[in-house]
C-alpha positions in Angstrom: -129.6 254.4 181.2 -129.5 258.1 180.7 -129.7 259.0 184.4 -126.2 258.0 185.2 -123.0 256.8 183.5 -123.0 253.2 182.3 -120.3 250.6 181.6 -119.9 250.4 177.8 -118.6 247.2 176.1 -116.9 247.8 172.8 -116.4 245.0 170.4 -115.7 244.3 166.7 -117.6 241.7 164.7 -116.6 240.3 161.3 -119.2 238.9 158.8 -117.5 236.7 156.2 -117.8 238.0 152.6 -117.0 236.1 149.4 -117.8 238.7 146.8 -116.1 241.7 145.3 -116.2 245.3 146.6 -119.1 247.5 145.6 -117.1 250.6 144.7 -113.9 250.8 146.6 -111.5 248.1 147.8 -111.4 249.8 151.2 -115.0 248.6 151.9 -113.7 245.1 152.6 -111.9 244.4 155.9 -109.0 241.9 155.9 -108.3 239.6 158.9 -107.4 236.0 159.8 -109.2 233.5 157.7 -112.6 232.3 158.9 -115.4 230.5 157.1 -113.2 230.0 154.1 -112.3 233.6 153.5 -110.1 236.4 154.8 -112.5 239.1 153.6 -115.2 240.5 155.8 -117.6 243.3 156.4 -116.6 244.6 159.8 -118.8 246.4 162.3 -118.0 247.9 165.7 -120.7 248.0 168.4 -121.1 249.5 171.8 -123.3 247.8 174.4 -124.7 249.0 177.7 -124.5 246.3 180.4 -127.0 247.1 183.1 -128.5 244.6 185.6 -127.6 241.7 183.4 -129.3 243.2 180.3 -127.4 244.2 177.2 -128.6 247.0 174.9 -126.8 248.0 171.7 -126.5 251.8 171.8 -124.0 252.4 168.9 -123.1 250.8 165.6 -120.6 251.8 162.9 -119.0 250.1 160.0 -115.3 249.6 159.9 -113.2 249.9 156.6 -109.9 248.3 156.0 -107.7 251.3 156.7 -109.8 252.9 159.5 -107.7 253.7 162.5 -109.1 252.0 165.6 -109.0 255.3 167.7 -111.2 256.9 165.0 -113.6 253.9 165.1 -113.8 254.2 168.9 -114.4 257.9 168.7 -117.3 257.4 166.2 -118.9 254.8 168.5 -118.7 257.1 171.5 -120.2 260.0 169.6 -123.1 257.9 168.5 -123.7 256.8 172.1 -123.5 260.4 173.2 -126.3 261.3 170.8 -128.5 258.8 172.6 -127.5 260.6 175.9 -125.6 257.4 177.1 -122.4 258.5 178.9 -119.7 255.9 179.5 -118.7 255.2 183.1 -115.8 253.0 181.9 -115.0 251.1 178.7 -114.6 247.3 178.4 -112.7 246.7 175.2 -111.9 243.6 173.2 -108.2 242.5 172.9 -108.2 243.7 169.3 -108.1 247.3 170.7 -105.0 246.6 172.7 -102.6 249.0 170.8 -100.5 252.0 171.5 -102.7 254.4 169.5 -106.0 253.3 171.2 -104.5 253.5 174.7 -103.0 257.0 174.0 -106.4 258.1 172.7 -108.2 256.8 175.8 -105.6 258.5 178.1 -106.1 261.8 176.3 -109.8 261.6 176.4 -109.6 260.6 180.1 -111.9 257.6 179.8 -111.7 254.7 182.3 -110.9 251.5 180.4 -110.2 247.8 180.9 -109.0 245.2 178.3 -107.0 242.0 178.2 -103.3 242.7 177.6 -102.0 241.0 174.5 -98.9 238.9 175.4 -95.9 239.8 173.2 -92.2 239.2 173.5 -89.9 236.2 173.8 -91.3 233.0 175.2 -89.8 231.2 178.2 -88.3 228.6 176.0 -86.1 231.3 174.2 -82.4 231.1 174.9 -82.3 234.7 176.1 -85.3 234.2 178.4 -88.7 235.7 178.5 -89.4 239.3 177.8 -92.1 241.9 177.1 -95.6 241.5 178.4 -95.2 237.7 178.5 -93.5 238.2 181.8 -96.8 238.8 183.5 -98.0 235.3 182.4 -95.4 233.7 184.5 -96.7 235.1 187.8 -97.9 232.6 190.4 -99.7 235.1 192.6 -102.1 237.8 191.8 -100.5 241.2 191.7 -100.5 244.8 190.2 -97.9 246.0 187.8 -96.9 248.7 185.3 -96.1 248.3 181.7 -94.9 250.5 178.8 -95.9 249.3 175.3 -94.0 250.4 172.2 -95.3 250.1 168.6 -93.4 249.9 165.3 -93.4 253.7 165.0 -91.5 253.9 168.4 -94.6 255.5 170.0 -95.1 254.5 173.7 -98.0 254.1 176.0 -97.7 253.4 179.7 -100.5 251.9 181.8 -101.3 249.8 184.8 -101.6 246.0 184.7 -103.6 243.5 186.8 -102.6 239.9 187.0 -105.3 237.6 188.4 -104.1 234.0 189.1 -106.6 231.2 189.3 -106.3 227.5 189.9 -107.6 225.3 187.0 -107.9 222.2 189.1 -111.1 220.4 188.3 -111.4 221.6 184.7 -111.3 218.8 182.1 -107.8 218.5 180.6 -106.4 221.4 182.6 -104.2 221.7 185.6 -101.9 224.1 187.4 -102.4 227.9 187.7 -103.4 230.3 185.0 -102.5 234.0 185.0 -105.1 236.4 183.5 -103.5 239.6 182.5 -105.5 242.8 182.1 -104.5 246.4 181.2 -106.5 249.3 182.6 -106.2 253.0 183.1 -107.9 256.4 183.2 -110.2 257.0 186.1 -110.7 253.3 186.7 -109.6 252.3 190.3 -110.2 248.6 190.8 -110.8 247.5 194.4 -109.5 244.0 194.0 -108.2 241.4 191.5 -111.5 239.6 191.6 -113.4 242.8 190.7 -111.2 243.2 187.6 -111.9 239.6 186.5 -115.6 239.6 187.1 -116.1 243.0 185.6 -114.5 242.0 182.3 -116.2 238.7 182.4 -119.6 240.5 182.3 -118.9 241.3 178.6 -118.5 237.7 177.5 -122.2 237.4 176.8 -121.7 239.7 173.8 -121.0 236.6 171.7 -124.6 235.5 172.5 -125.9 238.9 171.3 -124.0 238.4 168.0 -125.5 234.9 167.6 -129.0 236.4 168.0 -128.1 239.2 165.7 -127.3 236.6 163.0 -130.7 234.9 163.5 -132.5 238.2 162.7 -130.1 239.5 160.1 -131.4 239.6 156.5 -129.4 237.4 154.2 -128.5 239.2 151.0 -126.2 239.0 148.0 -126.0 242.7 147.6 -122.5 244.3 147.5 -123.8 247.7 148.8 -122.1 248.2 152.2 -124.8 250.7 153.3 -127.6 248.2 152.7 -125.7 245.6 154.6 -125.1 248.0 157.5 -128.9 248.7 157.5 -129.6 245.0 157.8 -127.2 244.6 160.8 -128.7 247.6 162.5 -132.3 246.3 162.1 -131.2 242.9 163.5 -129.6 244.6 166.6 -132.7 246.8 167.0 -135.0 243.7 167.1 -132.8 242.3 169.8 -133.1 245.5 171.8 -136.9 245.1 171.5 -136.7 241.5 172.8 -134.6 242.6 175.8 -137.0 245.5 176.5 -140.0 243.1 176.4 -138.5 240.8 178.9 -137.5 243.6 181.3 -140.5 245.8 181.0 -143.4 243.5 180.1 -142.6 239.8 180.9 -140.4 240.2 184.1 -141.9 239.1 187.4 -141.7 242.1 189.7 -140.8 241.0 193.2 -139.1 242.2 196.3 -135.3 242.5 195.7 -135.6 243.1 191.9 -137.2 241.7 188.8 -137.0 238.1 187.9 -136.6 237.4 184.2 -137.5 234.1 182.6 -136.1 234.0 179.0 -138.0 230.8 178.4 -141.3 232.6 178.3 -140.4 234.2 174.9 -137.3 233.1 173.0 -135.8 235.5 170.5 -136.4 233.1 167.6 -140.1 232.8 168.7 -140.5 236.6 168.6 -139.0 236.6 165.1 -141.6 234.0 164.0 -144.4 236.1 165.5 -143.2 239.1 163.6 -143.0 237.1 160.4 -146.6 235.9 160.8 -147.8 239.4 161.6 -146.1 240.8 158.4 -147.6 238.0 156.3 -151.1 238.7 157.7 -150.7 242.4 157.1 -149.4 242.1 153.6 -151.7 239.3 152.6 -149.0 236.9 151.5 -150.3 233.6 150.2 -148.0 230.7 149.1 -148.9 229.3 145.7 -147.3 227.6 142.7 -148.4 227.4 139.1 -148.9 223.8 137.8 -148.0 222.7 134.2 -151.0 220.5 133.8 -154.6 220.8 134.7 -155.8 218.2 137.1 -159.2 216.6 136.5 -161.2 214.5 138.9 
């Protein structure tokens, strides 16, 4: 991964939190309600996507008032310490803002993300407006758009609209327009390339599910300790991916063939648990209240 520049996928994950802050109210991130709460511990991660394998190379915590450009800059600095250089960035739609796009343009990164649709809908008496106009396209095409935020700051970038037919999907019909924003040194060769390239980051949700399987459950309010537990869980997943690629993969002509069924992530965690119990000499026992006589 260090030999050449790699595509980096940037994402934001929220872990529901039902307690009080440890020291400062800024420790808790506020977002849309999920799992019965609108309070979360937030973490931003950067993944390398290489030959279908995903390795976490950067992790940082996100506070309530942290600007997204600063969070993105911290992630890229952590990845740079590991000598991982981004070829281009695949970002979640939560990063689609004027400030983030202006930072990416100034830093001269190639980037790709879904364009958030804003403006009047087609049912409005004055007609459709804003970025929602791209969703009405019936044919794939390229475009250009200028986004303005509440502070009247502007950011201009290119847009790709990929139209697809939803025929054959349950409960769906007609055409769907997928709208992407991109810029920097990224020069897409086709509409399909844009769609498939961004689609490669969808498996990040699977990584988060596995991270939750390995994450230590705790009631502590210390955000640093919680960050440590998340980092250990992601590190264990990196080990699992490395084992499949370096040890368990079948080497053959044309590339390595990986069979994830040979060792599931949960099975590896059970093995580690048994090894820790054997090393520490843990024995399950319970004290009885009465002596038993034969």
